[in-house]
C-alpha positions as CSV (number, residue, x, y, z in Angstrom):
1,X,19.7,15.7,-11.7
2,X,17.0,15.0,-14.4
3,X,13.8,16.9,-13.9
4,X,10.9,15.1,-12.2
5,X,9.4,12.5,-14.6
6,X,7.8,9.4,-13.2
7,X,7.1,7.6,-16.5
8,X,9.8,5.0,-16.0
9,X,7.9,3.7,-13.0
10,X,5.2,2.5,-15.4
11,X,7.3,1.6,-18.4
12,X,10.3,-0.2,-17.1
13,X,10.8,-3.8,-16.0
14,X,11.9,-3.4,-12.4
15,X,14.3,-6.0,-11.0
16,X,13.8,-6.6,-7.3
17,X,17.3,-6.2,-5.7
18,X,18.9,-6.7,-9.2
19,X,19.1,-10.1,-10.9
20,X,20.4,-12.8,-8.5
21,X,20.2,-16.4,-7.4
22,X,21.6,-16.0,-3.9
23,X,24.1,-18.7,-4.7
24,X,26.8,-17.2,-6.9
25,X,25.2,-13.8,-7.4
26,X,23.8,-12.2,-4.3
27,X,20.9,-9.7,-4.0
28,X,21.7,-6.0,-3.8
29,X,25.3,-6.4,-4.9
30,X,27.4,-4.9,-7.7
31,X,27.1,-8.3,-9.5
32,X,23.3,-8.4,-9.3
33,X,23.1,-4.8,-10.6
34,X,25.5,-5.4,-13.5
35,X,23.2,-8.2,-14.6
36,X,20.2,-5.9,-14.5
37,X,22.0,-3.1,-16.3
38,X,23.0,-5.5,-19.1
39,X,19.3,-6.4,-19.5
40,X,18.3,-2.7,-19.5
41,X,16.1,-3.3,-16.4
42,X,15.4,-0.7,-13.7
43,X,16.8,-1.7,-10.3
44,X,15.0,-1.8,-7.0
45,X,17.4,-1.5,-4.1
46,X,17.5,-0.9,-0.3
47,X,19.4,1.5,1.8
48,X,20.6,1.5,5.5
49,X,22.7,3.9,7.5
50,X,25.7,2.5,9.4
51,X,26.8,3.5,12.9
52,X,29.1,6.1,11.4
53,X,26.4,7.5,9.1
54,X,27.5,5.9,5.8
55,X,24.8,4.6,3.4
56,X,25.1,0.9,2.4
57,X,22.9,-1.1,0.0
58,X,21.4,-4.1,1.9
59,X,17.9,-5.3,2.5
60,X,17.8,-6.7,6.1
61,X,18.1,-4.8,9.3
62,X,20.4,-7.6,10.6
63,X,23.3,-9.4,9.0
64,X,22.5,-13.0,9.8
65,X,20.7,-14.2,6.6
66,X,23.4,-13.2,4.1
67,X,26.7,-13.1,6.1
68,X,28.6,-15.0,8.8
69,X,28.3,-12.0,11.1
70,X,25.5,-11.1,13.5
71,X,23.9,-7.9,14.7
72,X,22.2,-4.9,13.3
73,X,23.5,-2.7,10.5
74,X,22.9,0.4,12.6
75,X,25.5,-0.9,15.1
76,X,28.2,-1.6,12.5
77,X,30.7,0.9,11.0
78,X,31.4,1.0,7.3
79,X,34.7,-0.7,8.0
80,X,32.9,-3.6,9.7
81,X,30.6,-3.9,6.7
82,X,33.3,-3.8,4.1
83,X,35.1,-6.8,5.8
84,X,32.1,-9.1,5.2
85,X,31.5,-11.5,2.4
86,X,28.1,-12.6,1.4
87,X,27.1,-16.3,1.6
88,X,30.7,-17.5,1.1
89,X,31.0,-15.8,-2.2
90,X,33.2,-12.9,-3.4
91,X,30.1,-10.6,-3.3
92,X,30.2,-7.9,-0.7
93,X,27.9,-5.2,0.6
94,X,28.3,-2.1,-1.5
95,X,28.1,1.5,-0.5
96,X,25.4,3.7,-2.1
97,X,27.9,5.9,-3.8
98,X,29.5,2.8,-5.4
99,X,26.2,1.8,-6.8
100,X,25.5,5.3,-8.1
101,X,28.9,5.3,-9.8
102,X,28.2,1.9,-11.4
103,X,24.7,2.7,-12.6
104,X,25.5,6.3,-13.6
105,X,22.1,6.8,-15.4
106,X,22.2,3.6,-17.5
107,X,18.9,2.4,-16.0
108,X,16.4,3.9,-13.5
109,X,16.7,3.3,-9.8
110,X,13.9,2.6,-7.3
111,X,15.5,3.4,-4.0
112,X,14.0,2.2,-0.7
113,X,15.0,3.9,2.5
114,X,14.9,1.6,5.5
115,X,14.9,3.8,8.5
116,X,13.0,4.4,11.8
117,X,15.2,7.1,13.2
118,X,13.7,10.4,14.0
119,X,16.7,12.5,13.2
120,X,16.3,12.0,9.4
121,X,20.0,11.4,9.0
122,X,19.4,8.8,6.3
123,X,17.1,11.1,4.4
124,X,19.6,13.9,4.6
125,X,22.5,11.8,3.4
126,X,20.4,10.4,0.5
127,X,19.6,13.9,-0.6
128,X,23.3,14.8,-0.5
129,X,24.3,11.9,-2.7
130,X,21.4,12.2,-5.2
131,X,21.5,16.0,-5.6
132,X,24.0,15.8,-8.5
133,X,23.1,12.4,-9.8
134,X,22.2,12.6,-13.5
135,X,20.1,9.4,-13.8
136,X,16.4,8.7,-13.3
137,X,15.3,7.6,-9.8
138,X,12.5,7.5,-7.3
139,X,12.7,7.1,-3.6
140,X,10.3,5.0,-1.5
141,X,9.7,4.0,2.1
142,X,7.2,2.2,4.4
143,X,7.5,5.2,6.8
144,X,5.1,8.0,6.0
145,X,7.3,10.5,7.9
146,X,10.1,9.8,5.4
147,X,7.9,10.5,2.4
148,X,6.6,13.7,4.1
149,X,10.2,14.8,4.8
150,X,11.0,14.6,1.0
151,X,7.7,16.3,0.2
152,X,8.8,19.2,2.4
153,X,12.5,19.4,1.8
154,X,13.0,17.9,-1.7
155,X,9.9,18.2,-3.8
156,X,11.9,17.5,-7.0
157,X,12.4,13.9,-5.9
158,X,9.8,11.4,-7.1
159,X,8.5,9.8,-3.8
160,X,6.5,6.7,-3.1
161,X,4.8,5.2,-0.1
162,X,5.3,1.4,0.4
163,X,2.3,-0.2,2.0
164,X,1.8,-3.7,3.5
165,X,-0.6,-5.0,6.1
166,X,2.2,-4.8,8.7
167,X,3.2,-1.3,7.8
168,X,-0.4,-0.2,7.9
169,X,-0.7,-1.5,11.4
170,X,2.6,0.1,12.4
171,X,2.2,3.5,10.7
172,X,-1.5,3.7,9.8
173,X,-0.2,4.1,6.2
174,X,-3.4,4.0,4.3
175,X,-4.9,7.0,6.3
176,X,-1.6,8.9,5.9
177,X,-1.5,8.9,2.1
178,X,-3.2,12.3,2.0
179,X,-0.7,13.7,4.4
180,X,2.5,12.7,2.7
181,X,1.0,13.0,-0.8
182,X,3.2,10.4,-2.6
183,X,3.6,10.5,-6.4
184,X,3.1,6.7,-6.3
185,X,2.3,3.9,-4.0
186,X,3.9,0.5,-4.0
187,X,1.7,-2.0,-2.3
188,X,1.9,-5.7,-1.2
189,X,0.1,-7.6,-4.0
190,X,-2.3,-8.9,-1.4
191,X,-3.6,-5.4,-0.8
192,X,-4.4,-4.4,-4.4
193,X,-8.2,-4.9,-3.7
194,X,-8.2,-2.5,-0.7
195,X,-10.6,0.4,-1.5
196,X,-8.1,3.1,-0.5
197,X,-5.5,1.5,-2.8
198,X,-8.0,1.2,-5.7
199,X,-9.0,4.8,-5.3
200,X,-5.4,6.2,-5.2
201,X,-5.1,8.9,-7.9
202,X,-1.5,8.3,-8.9
203,X,0.9,5.6,-10.1
204,X,0.2,2.2,-8.5
205,X,3.0,-0.4,-8.2
206,X,2.7,-3.9,-6.6
207,X,5.5,-6.0,-5.0
208,X,7.0,-8.7,-5.0
209,X,5.9,-10.9,-7.9
210,X,7.3,-13.8,-9.7
211,X,7.1,-13.7,-13.5
212,X,4.3,-16.2,-13.7
213,X,2.1,-13.9,-11.5
214,X,2.3,-10.9,-13.8
215,X,-0.9,-11.6,-15.7
216,X,-2.9,-12.2,-12.5
217,X,-2.2,-8.7,-11.2
218,X,-1.5,-6.6,-14.3
219,X,-5.0,-5.1,-14.5
220,X,-4.9,-3.9,-10.9
221,X,-1.7,-1.8,-11.0
222,X,0.5,0.2,-13.4
223,X,3.6,-1.9,-12.9
224,X,5.1,-4.6,-10.7
225,X,8.3,-5.2,-8.8
226,X,9.5,-8.7,-9.9
227,X,11.9,-11.3,-8.9
228,X,13.9,-12.0,-12.1
């Protein structure tokens, strides 16, 4: 694993879930990531844990929006997941290890953990898979407890706290910044004028922007997560 260096968070174009149109190329898939790699863009992606404790790359908690199946990821096994096609295409839901093998250090990764479990199984599995990964990456989560877990058990990982109005209501995120001590924050663009956000002494990212919005917010943050 490369030593802790967060410069890429400021200097890279970060593609939100890869490059996709959700018609032929679906978000968070091998196809969308290949397109980002070919452009040399950093990739933002999302992780969930299956019923049998396997990590998959998928944004939603539930399957309905992108597949013909229903239900929560947490209630499905990896075999269930691998049998699904996305939006009537040949795209499928990849495992995290597949994505790591594909990227293999070619571009940086911004990895969001989607997890509300108190057993920290997702965090533990992520650490196992990233321990020997040789590329640049950072982890992020809306849940302050997840970021605190990495602060305590894996200080070498670059860690970021995601913040939205909803997550602040759910987790009291703004007041917990000083507890979990993230290396960066990644905030909903609507919250960039919040006083705590403005006073944060670290890297400040904003999500999710369209290309045409970049000039509007560029003076308020160090970098932006963009739909490309």
